[in-house]
C-alpha distance (Angstrom), angle and dihedral (degrees) to the residues before:
residue distance angle dihedral
M1 . . .
D2 3.83 . .
S3 3.81 123.8 .
L4 3.79 94.5 -90.5
G5 3.79 90.9 49.4
F6 3.79 88.7 50.9
L7 3.78 90.4 52.2
R8 3.81 93.9 45.6
A9 3.80 88.0 60.6
Q10 3.80 90.7 57.1
L11 3.81 110.9 27.3
P12 3.80 134.9 65.1
L13 3.81 113.6 -114.3
T14 3.81 94.3 -107.3
V15 3.79 91.7 53.4
L16 3.80 91.6 46.0
L17 3.80 91.1 53.5
S18 3.78 89.5 51.9
C19 3.80 90.2 50.6
M20 3.80 91.7 47.5
F21 3.78 89.7 55.6
T22 3.77 89.5 54.7
F23 3.80 88.8 48.8
S24 3.78 94.1 51.7
S25 3.79 100.9 41.1
G26 3.80 103.4 28.8
S27 3.81 89.6 -174.2
E28 3.80 102.4 104.5
M29 3.76 99.8 61.0
N30 3.78 128.1 38.2
F31 3.80 99.6 -177.3
V32 3.80 136.8 70.5
T33 3.80 117.4 -109.1
C34 3.77 135.7 -161.3
G35 3.79 112.6 -90.5
S36 3.80 93.4 28.6
V37 3.81 117.5 137.1
V38 3.80 110.2 -140.6
K39 3.76 147.4 163.9
L40 3.81 115.9 -128.7
L41 3.79 120.7 -146.5
N42 3.79 123.1 -155.8
V43 3.80 98.7 -136.5
K44 3.81 95.7 -154.1
H45 3.81 97.6 52.5
N46 3.82 100.3 24.5
V47 3.80 94.0 -128.5
R48 3.79 129.2 131.6
L49 3.79 122.6 -127.6
H50 3.79 105.9 -102.9
S51 3.77 142.7 175.5
H52 3.81 137.4 178.3
D53 3.78 139.0 172.3
V54 3.83 93.0 -77.6
R55 3.80 117.0 115.2
Y56 3.77 128.3 -146.2
G57 3.80 113.0 -100.4
S58 3.81 90.5 -143.5
G59 3.79 138.2 23.4
S60 3.79 113.4 31.9
G61 3.81 95.6 -8.2
Q62 3.81 88.1 -135.9
Q63 3.80 126.0 137.5
S64 3.80 110.5 -61.6
V65 3.81 125.1 -117.8
T66 3.80 119.1 -154.5
G67 3.79 143.4 161.3
V68 3.81 121.1 -109.3
T69 3.79 132.9 -168.3
G70 3.81 94.7 -147.1
V71 3.79 116.8 104.1
E72 3.81 101.0 -160.8
D73 3.82 101.7 52.3
S74 3.82 110.8 121.4
N75 3.82 89.7 -154.3
S76 3.81 87.7 77.0
Y77 3.82 96.0 69.0
W78 3.82 118.7 110.2
S79 3.79 129.4 -176.5
V80 3.83 117.3 -135.6
R81 3.83 107.8 -133.1
G82 3.76 142.0 165.0
T83 3.78 126.0 -107.4
S84 3.79 127.6 -99.8
D85 3.83 88.6 -100.5
A86 3.81 101.5 40.5
A87 3.79 126.6 49.4
C88 3.79 118.5 -129.4
H89 3.79 105.8 -164.9
R90 3.77 116.5 -150.8
G91 3.80 111.8 -95.6
T92 3.82 95.4 18.7
P93 3.84 113.6 131.1
V94 3.81 112.7 -110.4
Q95 3.79 109.3 -117.6
C96 3.79 124.1 -135.8
G97 3.81 105.2 -103.7
Q98 3.81 93.1 25.8
N99 3.80 120.6 136.0
I100 3.80 114.2 -126.4
R101 3.78 142.0 165.7
L102 3.80 123.5 -128.2
T103 3.80 110.1 -150.1
H104 3.79 119.7 -161.6
V105 3.79 103.7 -124.9
N106 3.82 99.7 -148.0
T107 3.81 97.8 47.9
G108 3.82 103.8 24.4
R109 3.81 93.1 -128.6
N110 3.80 124.6 132.2
L111 3.79 128.3 -122.6
H112 3.80 101.9 -101.1
S113 3.78 142.0 175.7
H114 3.80 139.0 -173.5
Y115 3.81 139.7 157.6
F116 3.80 96.2 -70.1
T117 3.81 114.3 119.8
S118 3.80 118.4 -109.3
P119 3.82 112.6 -115.6
L120 3.82 101.5 -122.8
S121 3.80 110.1 26.8
S122 3.84 99.6 25.6
N123 3.79 90.2 -126.4
Q124 3.82 121.6 125.9
E125 3.80 115.2 -53.2
V126 3.80 119.2 -116.0
S127 3.80 116.1 -161.5
A128 3.81 141.9 159.7
F129 3.80 114.2 -105.8
G130 3.79 142.0 176.9
E131 3.78 136.5 38.1
N132 3.80 128.8 -89.7
G133 3.80 91.3 -5.4
E134 3.80 96.6 -50.7
G135 3.81 123.9 109.0
D136 3.80 128.3 127.1
H137 3.82 143.1 -73.9
L138 3.83 90.8 -70.6
D139 3.82 87.9 72.9
E140 3.81 92.6 72.3
W141 3.81 124.4 107.1
T142 3.81 130.0 -177.8
V143 3.80 116.1 -135.1
L144 3.81 109.7 -131.9
C145 3.80 112.4 -161.5
A146 3.77 138.7 146.2
G147 3.80 106.2 -112.0
S148 3.78 136.2 29.4
V149 3.84 98.9 -71.7
W150 3.81 136.5 28.4
Q151 3.81 106.5 -93.9
R152 3.81 117.9 -148.6
D153 3.81 94.3 -131.9
E154 3.81 94.6 42.4
S155 3.80 126.1 106.1
V156 3.80 105.7 -126.7
R157 3.79 137.7 174.9
F158 3.80 129.8 -131.4
R159 3.81 115.5 -144.4
H160 3.79 117.3 -162.7
T161 3.78 101.5 -120.0
A162 3.81 97.8 -144.6
T163 3.82 100.8 41.5
E164 3.85 100.8 21.8
A165 3.82 92.2 -131.0
L166 3.80 116.3 146.4
L167 3.81 120.8 -125.4
S168 3.80 102.9 -110.6
V169 3.80 147.9 165.7
T170 3.81 122.2 -154.3
G171 3.79 100.3 175.2
E172 3.82 106.5 -98.5
Q173 3.82 109.7 147.9
Y174 3.79 130.4 -146.1
G175 3.78 126.0 -131.8
R176 3.79 125.1 -147.2
P177 3.00 133.3 13.5
I178 3.83 90.8 21.3
H179 3.79 97.9 28.3
G180 3.80 115.4 -174.1
Q181 3.80 96.7 10.2
R182 3.81 114.4 130.2
E183 3.77 125.7 -121.0
V184 3.82 114.7 -109.9
H185 3.78 113.8 -156.8
G186 3.80 144.8 150.9
M187 3.81 123.3 -94.8
M188 3.78 127.7 -172.2
V189 3.82 94.6 -145.9
S190 3.78 121.7 68.8
S191 3.80 115.6 -125.9
S192 3.79 141.4 145.4
H193 3.84 87.3 -77.6
S194 3.83 90.6 69.7
Y195 3.83 103.6 61.1
W196 3.80 124.0 105.5
K197 3.79 135.8 -177.7
T198 3.80 131.7 -164.7
M199 3.78 114.7 -111.7
E200 3.81 127.6 164.2
G201 3.77 116.6 12.0
V202 3.77 152.7 109.1
F203 3.80 109.6 -88.9
M204 3.80 116.2 -158.5
K205 3.79 114.4 -131.2
P206 3.82 117.5 -127.6
S207 3.82 124.4 -103.9
E208 3.82 96.7 -6.4
I209 3.81 93.8 74.5
G210 3.77 100.9 61.7
S211 3.76 132.5 -121.2
R212 3.76 110.0 -76.9
D213 3.80 110.6 161.5
F214 3.82 105.8 -118.1
S215 3.80 92.5 -167.8
R216 3.83 86.2 78.1
P217 3.80 125.2 84.0
L218 3.78 120.1 -76.8
H219 3.80 111.0 -109.1
T220 3.76 100.9 -155.0
E221 3.78 141.0 95.2
F222 3.78 118.4 -92.1
């Protein structure tokens, strides 16, 4: 399911049309909001954060997370959500320093990290974990940005809340069955490898969308 299909399962038609306008024009709103469905680009390596139903052959054995150069792949869409302890109402601007979850739209698993070793670089493994949008506290990431809210055109970092590792790409490439995809991992030191920017997506407009609590499970088909 692509991002619009994901939204069709959750939004009334009138709301979806409003969201689609934001998607197509991108001029009304310069910040990222809760409930938005986005692609994230690593600005150093020009790859989008990606996942798919392929598990690591070592480490945790959980669903792998990679970086891809392709622009059109629907497996690069992530939903911006709150945590299990803090509501993130749809359309609310994401604050700098806020803890969020990033849920992979096509599989319903959350961006996750832990102290397993990544398969190529021997950094900290990043995986996708959980079912239907629900996992555990290791799915939480802190948005590190310069101002008060996460700006759409800003390069930001994501710090794993539990381990403090930064979501990073350093260029290592996988072979079969995901040939050419880059390893995504966690690193303790900030560098140019750790900056991300929102690209394609559906950005929820504030206040008009309603107040669904996005810390709750996603009730949709993946």
